[in-house]
Phi, psi and omega in degrees: 000176183290177180289354173283125186263158177249130174252137173251131182248127178230125174261129176250132171223090174071027177228055183297326181293323177292327174293324180293319180295322179299314178298321180298328185279349180264001184300312181290316177293332178294316179290323185275325182260349183079024188296156169234130183243131184241116182257131175240128178268129186268066180043061181293323178075016182239014186078017184306312185303308178299318177300312182292317177299319180296319180297314179299318177296311176304324186270348180074032182276083178283005177258002183231152172211161185223139176217168177275139178279322178123321182200160175275082183263006181110172183296310178298310177312311183294317176299317174302320182293318181294316179302308186296326183280320188247335185256309185303322185291343179257102185294350185280346174284099183262348179225136185236118179261113175271123190228135173287152177288337181266047175231158179228121185281124173280161179303132178082358183296311182294318178306310182303317182291317187287322178293328182291313181298317179302314189272349180240085189299336176283346184272131179249339178218135178230144182230151183278159165284112184270135182234149161293161178305336174276001181093000176297137178296144178238306182200158184205272187232152192220160174270161183287139174291112177234157183309320184287336174291343179299329181293315180294327176298313181292328181291313180041060179235115185311307184299326176290317178303320181288333182281326181237069185301331181289350174287341184275141173292311182278135176273109184290149169057040186276098184253358184231154175298124192206146177285139186221178178277322175197158183236160181299143182283002182288328179203103174213152179239137183239148166287154173296330184294325181292317178296324179294319188280316187253351181091184181267192182294148177283113180279011170285349167271118175284320180201139179077144179069353180296321176288323182299313177299322177298312186287330172296314180295324178299312180292320173304330176274002175100007176270147175264151181241134183227142167268128182254107190291334180266012169261099185263126180226125171285128177242113179277065199307134175090349183289327180273347181239345186082008183236135175241111182301334186269356178300143177230088178299155179298313176250121178313139177255160178302150178299133180305123178297326178294316179298316183292317177303315176297316179302315180296316182303310186298311184298317180291326184291326184252349178226007176080173177296322178295327174294322179297316181290322177293322176296319179294316178296318179294320181296316184289330178293321180296317181293327178296320181289320178297324177297320182295309179298331179293318178297317183294335182260008177072031181236062176295170173067024181261007172260154183297148178293140171066031190290309181301315181300318185291315181296315180288319174299320179293323177293322179295317181289326183058205176209142178288150178282152182232000000 
């Protein structure tokens, strides 16, 4: 490759075995592309740093290192801490690949992201196609969360979703490389120019929406965000957080407070307090219709407990601007 180097950043929190598997999947591209991999441990308290360092030493991975971040400040905080310590001081790193610990890199996955960004100067961020271990599509590209889309998210009614596909956040059946609003944070690469221009992730988000926020700011600054279909990465989703976005429990659980706080922060930050209230009202209107059609179909109790209370309290609290 050219003299511009690639840095990979991985935040670990109590998942040392997953980090070891992830590092093992990076052996070939590390040797061929000259990658440097920086793992930061977010105060796991379980010996993670020693376990990962021992694995690096035993396998002779001179392209990888692991250090303590100091505290568990969330996904954005961890990535930012690693970047500032290990990547930012070295100007030779022109591309930064943010990677979850619960991922396994398929052959060529890193190459495809780097090559795409190298060959498309207007693109600032490129994300991988995420798969289950059997190759089933898991996640890829998304549309921006905006207040009016909250209605369709609350309604969650298939016929309407098919009638107004642009109302959905997730772009369904995305099988080709395509420009999108944002890509999942589990595996994406950014140019150094983007991070220098728009800044790092907002560590006011503990978890969720931090990559969405970053990519929204990148697009506002004139950079394109792309889903790169031939960058294949296995994502053991939920292993690093204990939460699986695709799980469908038999009985709905309350909305995650962390997710709701991040959602509210994003809407207020990018659409103002009026946008947050509008998005909340539209979501609840959609949910009301969802409940009506559920009753008509004999499917009561499919909305999360205390959903209206939690959404209204969250909108009232809002989130401070940063």
